CHARMM internal coordinates of N, CA and C (Angstrom, degrees):
IC EDIT
DIST 1 N 1 CA 1.4676
DIST 1 CA 1 C 1.5327
ANGL 1 N 1 CA 1 C 109.69
DIST 1 C 2 N 1.3372
ANGL 1 CA 1 C 2 N 117.49
DIHE 1 N 1 CA 1 C 2 N 131.89
DIST 2 N 2 CA 1.4587
ANGL 1 C 2 N 2 CA 119.29
DIHE 1 CA 1 C 2 N 2 CA 175.57
DIST 2 CA 2 C 1.5353
ANGL 2 N 2 CA 2 C 110.51
DIHE 1 C 2 N 2 CA 2 C -74.60
DIST 2 C 3 N 1.3193
ANGL 2 CA 2 C 3 N 114.36
DIHE 2 N 2 CA 2 C 3 N 161.82
DIST 3 N 3 CA 1.4709
ANGL 2 C 3 N 3 CA 118.69
DIHE 2 CA 2 C 3 N 3 CA 177.19
DIST 3 CA 3 C 1.5231
ANGL 3 N 3 CA 3 C 109.36
DIHE 2 C 3 N 3 CA 3 C -67.32
DIST 3 C 4 N 1.3288
ANGL 3 CA 3 C 4 N 116.31
DIHE 3 N 3 CA 3 C 4 N 149.73
DIST 4 N 4 CA 1.4677
ANGL 3 C 4 N 4 CA 121.82
DIHE 3 CA 3 C 4 N 4 CA 176.40
DIST 4 CA 4 C 1.5238
ANGL 4 N 4 CA 4 C 107.96
DIHE 3 C 4 N 4 CA 4 C -82.03
DIST 4 C 5 N 1.3187
ANGL 4 CA 4 C 5 N 116.79
DIHE 4 N 4 CA 4 C 5 N 128.53
DIST 5 N 5 CA 1.4630
ANGL 4 C 5 N 5 CA 119.99
DIHE 4 CA 4 C 5 N 5 CA 176.90
DIST 5 CA 5 C 1.5233
ANGL 5 N 5 CA 5 C 109.96
DIHE 4 C 5 N 5 CA 5 C -77.87
DIST 5 C 6 N 1.3285
ANGL 5 CA 5 C 6 N 115.46
DIHE 5 N 5 CA 5 C 6 N 143.89
DIST 6 N 6 CA 1.4623
ANGL 5 C 6 N 6 CA 121.17
DIHE 5 CA 5 C 6 N 6 CA 176.44
DIST 6 CA 6 C 1.5176
ANGL 6 N 6 CA 6 C 108.87
DIHE 5 C 6 N 6 CA 6 C -73.40
DIST 6 C 7 N 1.3226
ANGL 6 CA 6 C 7 N 116.82
DIHE 6 N 6 CA 6 C 7 N 135.28
DIST 7 N 7 CA 1.4700
ANGL 6 C 7 N 7 CA 121.66
DIHE 6 CA 6 C 7 N 7 CA 174.39
DIST 7 CA 7 C 1.5217
ANGL 7 N 7 CA 7 C 106.12
DIHE 6 C 7 N 7 CA 7 C -75.97
DIST 7 C 8 N 1.3389
ANGL 7 CA 7 C 8 N 117.20
DIHE 7 N 7 CA 7 C 8 N 110.68
DIST 8 N 8 CA 1.4662
ANGL 7 C 8 N 8 CA 121.06
DIHE 7 CA 7 C 8 N 8 CA -171.35
DIST 8 CA 8 C 1.5311
ANGL 8 N 8 CA 8 C 112.71
DIHE 7 C 8 N 8 CA 8 C -64.67
DIST 8 C 9 N 1.3333
ANGL 8 CA 8 C 9 N 117.38
DIHE 8 N 8 CA 8 C 9 N -32.80
DIST 9 N 9 CA 1.4622
ANGL 8 C 9 N 9 CA 120.32
DIHE 8 CA 8 C 9 N 9 CA 177.30
DIST 9 CA 9 C 1.5162
ANGL 9 N 9 CA 9 C 111.24
DIHE 8 C 9 N 9 CA 9 C -64.75
DIST 9 C 10 N 1.3408
ANGL 9 CA 9 C 10 N 116.26
DIHE 9 N 9 CA 9 C 10 N -41.14
DIST 10 N 10 CA 1.4658
ANGL 9 C 10 N 10 CA 121.19
DIHE 9 CA 9 C 10 N 10 CA 179.15
DIST 10 CA 10 C 1.5279
ANGL 10 N 10 CA 10 C 110.41
DIHE 9 C 10 N 10 CA 10 C -68.99
DIST 10 C 11 N 1.3281
ANGL 10 CA 10 C 11 N 116.79
DIHE 10 N 10 CA 10 C 11 N -37.44
DIST 11 N 11 CA 1.4622
ANGL 10 C 11 N 11 CA 121.02
DIHE 10 CA 10 C 11 N 11 CA -178.71
DIST 11 CA 11 C 1.5273
ANGL 11 N 11 CA 11 C 111.28
DIHE 10 C 11 N 11 CA 11 C -61.85
DIST 11 C 12 N 1.3367
ANGL 11 CA 11 C 12 N 116.85
DIHE 11 N 11 CA 11 C 12 N -31.41
DIST 12 N 12 CA 1.4582
ANGL 11 C 12 N 12 CA 120.74
DIHE 11 CA 11 C 12 N 12 CA 179.59
DIST 12 CA 12 C 1.5248
ANGL 12 N 12 CA 12 C 112.13
DIHE 11 C 12 N 12 CA 12 C -79.59
DIST 12 C 13 N 1.3180
ANGL 12 CA 12 C 13 N 117.73
DIHE 12 N 12 CA 12 C 13 N -22.07
DIST 13 N 13 CA 1.4669
ANGL 12 C 13 N 13 CA 121.48
DIHE 12 CA 12 C 13 N 13 CA -174.27
DIST 13 CA 13 C 1.5288
ANGL 13 N 13 CA 13 C 114.16
DIHE 12 C 13 N 13 CA 13 C -97.01
DIST 13 C 14 N 1.3220
ANGL 13 CA 13 C 14 N 117.13
DIHE 13 N 13 CA 13 C 14 N -24.53
DIST 14 N 14 CA 1.4637
ANGL 13 C 14 N 14 CA 121.03
DIHE 13 CA 13 C 14 N 14 CA -175.91
DIST 14 CA 14 C 1.5135
ANGL 14 N 14 CA 14 C 110.13
DIHE 13 C 14 N 14 CA 14 C -122.13
DIST 14 C 15 N 1.3526
ANGL 14 CA 14 C 15 N 115.39
DIHE 14 N 14 CA 14 C 15 N 148.91
DIST 15 N 15 CA 1.4602
ANGL 14 C 15 N 15 CA 118.08
DIHE 14 CA 14 C 15 N 15 CA 172.87
DIST 15 CA 15 C 1.5223
ANGL 15 N 15 CA 15 C 109.96
DIHE 14 C 15 N 15 CA 15 C -136.60
DIST 15 C 16 N 1.2999
ANGL 15 CA 15 C 16 N 114.76
DIHE 15 N 15 CA 15 C 16 N 151.29
DIST 16 N 16 CA 1.4529
ANGL 15 C 16 N 16 CA 122.26
DIHE 15 CA 15 C 16 N 16 CA -175.20
DIST 16 CA 16 C 1.5294
ANGL 16 N 16 CA 16 C 108.97
DIHE 15 C 16 N 16 CA 16 C -97.18
DIST 16 C 17 N 1.3273
ANGL 16 CA 16 C 17 N 117.11
DIHE 16 N 16 CA 16 C 17 N 134.65
DIST 17 N 17 CA 1.4690
ANGL 16 C 17 N 17 CA 121.15
DIHE 16 CA 16 C 17 N 17 CA 176.61
DIST 17 CA 17 C 1.5241
ANGL 17 N 17 CA 17 C 108.94
DIHE 16 C 17 N 17 CA 17 C -86.97
DIST 17 C 18 N 1.2982
ANGL 17 CA 17 C 18 N 116.07
DIHE 17 N 17 CA 17 C 18 N 172.19
DIST 18 N 18 CA 1.4588
ANGL 17 C 18 N 18 CA 120.99
DIHE 17 CA 17 C 18 N 18 CA 179.10
DIST 18 CA 18 C 1.5159
ANGL 18 N 18 CA 18 C 112.86
DIHE 17 C 18 N 18 CA 18 C -64.42
DIST 18 C 19 N 1.3481
ANGL 18 CA 18 C 19 N 116.46
DIHE 18 N 18 CA 18 C 19 N -28.59
DIST 19 N 19 CA 1.4624
ANGL 18 C 19 N 19 CA 120.14
DIHE 18 CA 18 C 19 N 19 CA -179.07
DIST 19 CA 19 C 1.5236
ANGL 19 N 19 CA 19 C 112.19
DIHE 18 C 19 N 19 CA 19 C -87.82
DIST 19 C 20 N 1.3513
ANGL 19 CA 19 C 20 N 117.16
DIHE 19 N 19 CA 19 C 20 N -2.80
DIST 20 N 20 CA 1.4636
ANGL 19 C 20 N 20 CA 120.33
DIHE 19 CA 19 C 20 N 20 CA 176.34
DIST 20 CA 20 C 1.5207
ANGL 20 N 20 CA 20 C 115.24
DIHE 19 C 20 N 20 CA 20 C 99.21
DIST 20 C 21 N 1.3474
ANGL 20 CA 20 C 21 N 116.88
DIHE 20 N 20 CA 20 C 21 N 3.18
DIST 21 N 21 CA 1.4611
ANGL 20 C 21 N 21 CA 118.97
DIHE 20 CA 20 C 21 N 21 CA 176.63
DIST 21 CA 21 C 1.5252
ANGL 21 N 21 CA 21 C 109.13
DIHE 20 C 21 N 21 CA 21 C -75.65
DIST 21 C 22 N 1.3180
ANGL 21 CA 21 C 22 N 116.71
DIHE 21 N 21 CA 21 C 22 N 153.05
DIST 22 N 22 CA 1.4602
ANGL 21 C 22 N 22 CA 121.19
DIHE 21 CA 21 C 22 N 22 CA 174.99
DIST 22 CA 22 C 1.5235
ANGL 22 N 22 CA 22 C 107.66
DIHE 21 C 22 N 22 CA 22 C -105.97
DIST 22 C 23 N 1.3376
ANGL 22 CA 22 C 23 N 116.22
DIHE 22 N 22 CA 22 C 23 N 123.25
DIST 23 N 23 CA 1.4529
ANGL 22 C 23 N 23 CA 121.61
DIHE 22 CA 22 C 23 N 23 CA -177.38
DIST 23 CA 23 C 1.5233
ANGL 23 N 23 CA 23 C 110.32
DIHE 22 C 23 N 23 CA 23 C -105.21
DIST 23 C 24 N 1.3370
ANGL 23 CA 23 C 24 N 115.32
DIHE 23 N 23 CA 23 C 24 N 150.53
DIST 24 N 24 CA 1.4600
ANGL 23 C 24 N 24 CA 121.13
DIHE 23 CA 23 C 24 N 24 CA 178.52
DIST 24 CA 24 C 1.5192
ANGL 24 N 24 CA 24 C 109.52
DIHE 23 C 24 N 24 CA 24 C -138.16
DIST 24 C 25 N 1.3396
ANGL 24 CA 24 C 25 N 115.96
DIHE 24 N 24 CA 24 C 25 N 162.13
DIST 25 N 25 CA 1.4654
ANGL 24 C 25 N 25 CA 121.80
DIHE 24 CA 24 C 25 N 25 CA 176.47
DIST 25 CA 25 C 1.5198
ANGL 25 N 25 CA 25 C 107.63
DIHE 24 C 25 N 25 CA 25 C -93.13
DIST 25 C 26 N 1.3306
ANGL 25 CA 25 C 26 N 116.99
DIHE 25 N 25 CA 25 C 26 N 142.91
DIST 26 N 26 CA 1.4606
ANGL 25 C 26 N 26 CA 120.93
DIHE 25 CA 25 C 26 N 26 CA 179.64
DIST 26 CA 26 C 1.5243
ANGL 26 N 26 CA 26 C 111.11
DIHE 25 C 26 N 26 CA 26 C -74.41
DIST 26 C 27 N 1.3211
ANGL 26 CA 26 C 27 N 115.73
DIHE 26 N 26 CA 26 C 27 N 154.50
DIST 27 N 27 CA 1.4610
ANGL 26 C 27 N 27 CA 121.78
DIHE 26 CA 26 C 27 N 27 CA 179.40
DIST 27 CA 27 C 1.5332
ANGL 27 N 27 CA 27 C 110.26
DIHE 26 C 27 N 27 CA 27 C -88.92
DIST 27 C 28 N 1.3171
ANGL 27 CA 27 C 28 N 116.20
DIHE 27 N 27 CA 27 C 28 N 177.05
DIST 28 N 28 CA 1.4852
ANGL 27 C 28 N 28 CA 124.75
DIHE 27 CA 27 C 28 N 28 CA 174.39
DIST 28 CA 28 C 1.5287
ANGL 28 N 28 CA 28 C 114.15
DIHE 27 C 28 N 28 CA 28 C 70.46
DIST 28 C 29 N 1.3271
ANGL 28 CA 28 C 29 N 118.34
DIHE 28 N 28 CA 28 C 29 N 30.52
DIST 29 N 29 CA 1.4685
ANGL 28 C 29 N 29 CA 121.01
DIHE 28 CA 28 C 29 N 29 CA 179.03
DIST 29 CA 29 C 1.5250
ANGL 29 N 29 CA 29 C 111.56
DIHE 28 C 29 N 29 CA 29 C -117.49
DIST 29 C 30 N 1.3408
ANGL 29 CA 29 C 30 N 117.81
DIHE 29 N 29 CA 29 C 30 N 10.12
DIST 30 N 30 CA 1.4633
ANGL 29 C 30 N 30 CA 118.84
DIHE 29 CA 29 C 30 N 30 CA -172.85
DIST 30 CA 30 C 1.5206
ANGL 30 N 30 CA 30 C 114.60
DIHE 29 C 30 N 30 CA 30 C -95.11
DIST 30 C 31 N 1.3138
ANGL 30 CA 30 C 31 N 119.42
DIHE 30 N 30 CA 30 C 31 N -38.04
DIST 31 N 31 CA 1.4690
ANGL 30 C 31 N 31 CA 120.37
DIHE 30 CA 30 C 31 N 31 CA -179.37
DIST 31 CA 31 C 1.5211
ANGL 31 N 31 CA 31 C 110.02
DIHE 30 C 31 N 31 CA 31 C -153.57
DIST 31 C 32 N 1.3204
ANGL 31 CA 31 C 32 N 116.63
DIHE 31 N 31 CA 31 C 32 N 176.48
DIST 32 N 32 CA 1.4758
ANGL 31 C 32 N 32 CA 124.34
DIHE 31 CA 31 C 32 N 32 CA -172.75
DIST 32 CA 32 C 1.5348
ANGL 32 N 32 CA 32 C 109.55
DIHE 31 C 32 N 32 CA 32 C 53.77
DIST 32 C 33 N 1.3400
ANGL 32 CA 32 C 33 N 115.00
DIHE 32 N 32 CA 32 C 33 N 54.21
DIST 33 N 33 CA 1.4598
ANGL 32 C 33 N 33 CA 120.27
DIHE 32 CA 32 C 33 N 33 CA -175.54
DIST 33 CA 33 C 1.5268
ANGL 33 N 33 CA 33 C 112.62
DIHE 32 C 33 N 33 CA 33 C -93.22
DIST 33 C 34 N 1.3358
ANGL 33 CA 33 C 34 N 117.53
DIHE 33 N 33 CA 33 C 34 N -10.66
DIST 34 N 34 CA 1.4745
ANGL 33 C 34 N 34 CA 119.28
DIHE 33 CA 33 C 34 N 34 CA -175.65
DIST 34 CA 34 C 1.5188
ANGL 34 N 34 CA 34 C 112.22
DIHE 33 C 34 N 34 CA 34 C -68.10
DIST 34 C 35 N 1.3147
ANGL 34 CA 34 C 35 N 117.31
DIHE 34 N 34 CA 34 C 35 N -33.00
DIST 35 N 35 CA 1.4717
ANGL 34 C 35 N 35 CA 119.80
DIHE 34 CA 34 C 35 N 35 CA -178.66
DIST 35 CA 35 C 1.5264
ANGL 35 N 35 CA 35 C 113.47
DIHE 34 C 35 N 35 CA 35 C -85.16
DIST 35 C 36 N 1.3281
ANGL 35 CA 35 C 36 N 117.00
DIHE 35 N 35 CA 35 C 36 N -8.32
DIST 36 N 36 CA 1.4651
ANGL 35 C 36 N 36 CA 120.53
DIHE 35 CA 35 C 36 N 36 CA 179.29
DIST 36 CA 36 C 1.5282
ANGL 36 N 36 CA 36 C 108.31
DIHE 35 C 36 N 36 CA 36 C -92.75
DIST 36 C 37 N 1.3267
ANGL 36 CA 36 C 37 N 116.71
DIHE 36 N 36 CA 36 C 37 N 136.41
DIST 37 N 37 CA 1.4620
ANGL 36 C 37 N 37 CA 118.60
DIHE 36 CA 36 C 37 N 37 CA -178.72
DIST 37 CA 37 C 1.5341
ANGL 37 N 37 CA 37 C 111.14
DIHE 36 C 37 N 37 CA 37 C -77.97
DIST 37 C 38 N 1.3273
ANGL 37 CA 37 C 38 N 115.61
DIHE 37 N 37 CA 37 C 38 N 164.09
DIST 38 N 38 CA 1.4625
ANGL 37 C 38 N 38 CA 122.34
DIHE 37 CA 37 C 38 N 38 CA -173.24
DIST 38 CA 38 C 1.5203
ANGL 38 N 38 CA 38 C 112.34
DIHE 37 C 38 N 38 CA 38 C -59.66
DIST 38 C 39 N 1.3315
ANGL 38 CA 38 C 39 N 116.15
DIHE 38 N 38 CA 38 C 39 N -40.28
DIST 39 N 39 CA 1.4639
ANGL 38 C 39 N 39 CA 120.75
DIHE 38 CA 38 C 39 N 39 CA -179.50
DIST 39 CA 39 C 1.5303
ANGL 39 N 39 CA 39 C 110.59
DIHE 38 C 39 N 39 CA 39 C -60.84
DIST 39 C 40 N 1.3335
ANGL 39 CA 39 C 40 N 115.56
DIHE 39 N 39 CA 39 C 40 N -43.73
DIST 40 N 40 CA 1.4639
ANGL 39 C 40 N 40 CA 120.81
DIHE 39 CA 39 C 40 N 40 CA -179.58
DIST 40 CA 40 C 1.5283
ANGL 40 N 40 CA 40 C 110.68
DIHE 39 C 40 N 40 CA 40 C -65.72
DIST 40 C 41 N 1.3319
ANGL 40 CA 40 C 41 N 117.33
DIHE 40 N 40 CA 40 C 41 N -42.18
DIST 41 N 41 CA 1.4679
ANGL 40 C 41 N 41 CA 121.13
DIHE 40 CA 40 C 41 N 41 CA -179.88
DIST 41 CA 41 C 1.5235
ANGL 41 N 41 CA 41 C 111.19
DIHE 40 C 41 N 41 CA 41 C -65.23
DIST 41 C 42 N 1.3372
ANGL 41 CA 41 C 42 N 116.87
DIHE 41 N 41 CA 41 C 42 N -38.87
DIST 42 N 42 CA 1.4735
ANGL 41 C 42 N 42 CA 120.75
DIHE 41 CA 41 C 42 N 42 CA 176.76
DIST 42 CA 42 C 1.5164
ANGL 42 N 42 CA 42 C 110.51
DIHE 41 C 42 N 42 CA 42 C -62.62
DIST 42 C 43 N 1.3277
ANGL 42 CA 42 C 43 N 115.83
DIHE 42 N 42 CA 42 C 43 N -43.07
DIST 43 N 43 CA 1.4655
ANGL 42 C 43 N 43 CA 121.00
DIHE 42 CA 42 C 43 N 43 CA -179.59
DIST 43 CA 43 C 1.5230
ANGL 43 N 43 CA 43 C 111.28
DIHE 42 C 43 N 43 CA 43 C -64.34
DIST 43 C 44 N 1.3290
ANGL 43 CA 43 C 44 N 116.61
DIHE 43 N 43 CA 43 C 44 N -37.90
DIST 44 N 44 CA 1.4650
ANGL 43 C 44 N 44 CA 120.86
DIHE 43 CA 43 C 44 N 44 CA -179.81
DIST 44 CA 44 C 1.5228
ANGL 44 N 44 CA 44 C 112.37
DIHE 43 C 44 N 44 CA 44 C -70.11
DIST 44 C 45 N 1.3213
ANGL 44 CA 44 C 45 N 117.18
DIHE 44 N 44 CA 44 C 45 N -19.05
DIST 45 N 45 CA 1.4569
ANGL 44 C 45 N 45 CA 121.05
DIHE 44 CA 44 C 45 N 45 CA -180.00
DIST 45 CA 45 C 1.5173
ANGL 45 N 45 CA 45 C 113.21
DIHE 44 C 45 N 45 CA 45 C -76.70
DIST 45 C 46 N 1.3214
ANGL 45 CA 45 C 46 N 117.04
DIHE 45 N 45 CA 45 C 46 N -18.06
DIST 46 N 46 CA 1.4669
ANGL 45 C 46 N 46 CA 120.79
DIHE 45 CA 45 C 46 N 46 CA -176.48
DIST 46 CA 46 C 1.5302
ANGL 46 N 46 CA 46 C 111.15
DIHE 45 C 46 N 46 CA 46 C -85.77
DIST 46 C 47 N 1.3200
ANGL 46 CA 46 C 47 N 114.78
DIHE 46 N 46 CA 46 C 47 N 154.22
DIST 47 N 47 CA 1.4664
ANGL 46 C 47 N 47 CA 119.55
DIHE 46 CA 46 C 47 N 47 CA 174.80
DIST 47 CA 47 C 1.5168
ANGL 47 N 47 CA 47 C 109.21
DIHE 46 C 47 N 47 CA 47 C -82.58
DIST 47 C 48 N 1.3367
ANGL 47 CA 47 C 48 N 115.56
DIHE 47 N 47 CA 47 C 48 N 157.71
DIST 48 N 48 CA 1.4535
ANGL 47 C 48 N 48 CA 120.43
DIHE 47 CA 47 C 48 N 48 CA 178.72
DIST 48 CA 48 C 1.5216
ANGL 48 N 48 CA 48 C 108.73
DIHE 47 C 48 N 48 CA 48 C -140.15
DIST 48 C 49 N 1.3190
ANGL 48 CA 48 C 49 N 115.20
DIHE 48 N 48 CA 48 C 49 N 161.57
DIST 49 N 49 CA 1.4641
ANGL 48 C 49 N 49 CA 120.29
DIHE 48 CA 48 C 49 N 49 CA -179.22
DIST 49 CA 49 C 1.5296
ANGL 49 N 49 CA 49 C 109.86
DIHE 48 C 49 N 49 CA 49 C -78.43
DIST 49 C 50 N 1.3253
ANGL 49 CA 49 C 50 N 115.70
DIHE 49 N 49 CA 49 C 50 N 146.95
DIST 50 N 50 CA 1.4602
ANGL 49 C 50 N 50 CA 121.65
DIHE 49 CA 49 C 50 N 50 CA 178.89
DIST 50 CA 50 C 1.5257
ANGL 50 N 50 CA 50 C 109.37
DIHE 49 C 50 N 50 CA 50 C -69.59
DIST 50 C 51 N 1.3243
ANGL 50 CA 50 C 51 N 116.56
DIHE 50 N 50 CA 50 C 51 N 145.75
DIST 51 N 51 CA 1.4606
ANGL 50 C 51 N 51 CA 122.42
DIHE 50 CA 50 C 51 N 51 CA 178.77
DIST 51 CA 51 C 1.5310
ANGL 51 N 51 CA 51 C 110.37
DIHE 50 C 51 N 51 CA 51 C -61.20
DIST 51 C 52 N 1.3228
ANGL 51 CA 51 C 52 N 116.90
DIHE 51 N 51 CA 51 C 52 N 145.63
DIST 52 N 52 CA 1.4694
ANGL 51 C 52 N 52 CA 121.05
DIHE 51 CA 51 C 52 N 52 CA -178.78
DIST 52 CA 52 C 1.5251
ANGL 52 N 52 CA 52 C 111.82
DIHE 51 C 52 N 52 CA 52 C -62.94
DIST 52 C 53 N 1.3353
ANGL 52 CA 52 C 53 N 117.38
DIHE 52 N 52 CA 52 C 53 N -28.15
DIST 53 N 53 CA 1.4626
ANGL 52 C 53 N 53 CA 121.22
DIHE 52 CA 52 C 53 N 53 CA 179.07
DIST 53 CA 53 C 1.5273
ANGL 53 N 53 CA 53 C 111.52
DIHE 52 C 53 N 53 CA 53 C -68.37
DIST 53 C 54 N 1.3438
ANGL 53 CA 53 C 54 N 117.10
DIHE 53 N 53 CA 53 C 54 N -28.03
DIST 54 N 54 CA 1.4683
ANGL 53 C 54 N 54 CA 121.64
DIHE 53 CA 53 C 54 N 54 CA -177.74
DIST 54 CA 54 C 1.5285
ANGL 54 N 54 CA 54 C 113.18
DIHE 53 C 54 N 54 CA 54 C -90.99
DIST 54 C 55 N 1.3233
ANGL 54 CA 54 C 55 N 117.82
DIHE 54 N 54 CA 54 C 55 N -11.98
DIST 55 N 55 CA 1.4616
ANGL 54 C 55 N 55 CA 121.30
DIHE 54 CA 54 C 55 N 55 CA -175.41
DIST 55 CA 55 C 1.5239
ANGL 55 N 55 CA 55 C 114.21
DIHE 54 C 55 N 55 CA 55 C -52.70
DIST 55 C 56 N 1.3518
ANGL 55 CA 55 C 56 N 119.39
DIHE 55 N 55 CA 55 C 56 N -52.08
DIST 56 N 56 CA 1.4671
ANGL 55 C 56 N 56 CA 118.90
DIHE 55 CA 55 C 56 N 56 CA -175.55
DIST 56 CA 56 C 1.5266
ANGL 56 N 56 CA 56 C 112.88
DIHE 55 C 56 N 56 CA 56 C -59.35
DIST 56 C 57 N 1.3280
ANGL 56 CA 56 C 57 N 116.42
DIHE 56 N 56 CA 56 C 57 N -41.65
DIST 57 N 57 CA 1.4626
ANGL 56 C 57 N 57 CA 120.98
DIHE 56 CA 56 C 57 N 57 CA -177.86
DIST 57 CA 57 C 1.5317
ANGL 57 N 57 CA 57 C 111.03
DIHE 56 C 57 N 57 CA 57 C -67.13
DIST 57 C 58 N 1.3245
ANGL 57 CA 57 C 58 N 116.95
DIHE 57 N 57 CA 57 C 58 N -43.02
DIST 58 N 58 CA 1.4543
ANGL 57 C 58 N 58 CA 120.90
DIHE 57 CA 57 C 58 N 58 CA -177.72
DIST 58 CA 58 C 1.5356
ANGL 58 N 58 CA 58 C 110.37
DIHE 57 C 58 N 58 CA 58 C -70.76
DIST 58 C 59 N 1.3262
ANGL 58 CA 58 C 59 N 116.98
DIHE 58 N 58 CA 58 C 59 N -38.78
DIST 59 N 59 CA 1.4713
ANGL 58 C 59 N 59 CA 120.19
DIHE 58 CA 58 C 59 N 59 CA 176.88
DIST 59 CA 59 C 1.5222
ANGL 59 N 59 CA 59 C 111.03
DIHE 58 C 59 N 59 CA 59 C -59.95
DIST 59 C 60 N 1.3251
ANGL 59 CA 59 C 60 N 116.57
DIHE 59 N 59 CA 59 C 60 N -39.79
DIST 60 N 60 CA 1.4709
ANGL 59 C 60 N 60 CA 120.35
DIHE 59 CA 59 C 60 N 60 CA 178.88
DIST 60 CA 60 C 1.5360
ANGL 60 N 60 CA 60 C 110.30
DIHE 59 C 60 N 60 CA 60 C -66.90
DIST 60 C 61 N 1.3172
ANGL 60 CA 60 C 61 N 117.32
DIHE 60 N 60 CA 60 C 61 N -40.09
DIST 61 N 61 CA 1.4696
ANGL 60 C 61 N 61 CA 120.95
DIHE 60 CA 60 C 61 N 61 CA 179.75
DIST 61 CA 61 C 1.5197
ANGL 61 N 61 CA 61 C 111.52
DIHE 60 C 61 N 61 CA 61 C -66.99
DIST 61 C 62 N 1.3315
ANGL 61 CA 61 C 62 N 116.94
DIHE 61 N 61 CA 61 C 62 N -35.33
DIST 62 N 62 CA 1.4694
ANGL 61 C 62 N 62 CA 120.88
DIHE 61 CA 61 C 62 N 62 CA -179.64
DIST 62 CA 62 C 1.5227
ANGL 62 N 62 CA 62 C 112.11
DIHE 61 C 62 N 62 CA 62 C -82.34
DIST 62 C 63 N 1.3173
ANGL 62 CA 62 C 63 N 116.99
DIHE 62 N 62 CA 62 C 63 N -9.23
DIST 63 N 63 CA 1.4579
ANGL 62 C 63 N 63 CA 121.03
DIHE 62 CA 62 C 63 N 63 CA 179.21
DIST 63 CA 63 C 1.5152
ANGL 63 N 63 CA 63 C 113.25
DIHE 62 C 63 N 63 CA 63 C 73.04
DIST 63 C 64 N 1.3330
ANGL 63 CA 63 C 64 N 116.43
DIHE 63 N 63 CA 63 C 64 N 30.25
DIST 64 N 64 CA 1.4714
ANGL 63 C 64 N 64 CA 121.36
DIHE 63 CA 63 C 64 N 64 CA -179.85
DIST 64 CA 64 C 1.5235
ANGL 64 N 64 CA 64 C 109.34
DIHE 63 C 64 N 64 CA 64 C -86.47
END
COOR INIT
IC SEED 1 N 1 CA 1 C
IC BUILD
């Protein structure tokens, strides 16, 4: 079996923590920010853990 290549787009979007969690950046923080309140914009700036349903697919793309 050949080695699995890393999906470069996924590698730029997700990062692995020391404990093995996969982290992602939240969406909706790039434009049309005037109608969003400060609390919401602050929350969107933080990273969050990937959904458990997406784990297998993302792990395969990252070659983990």
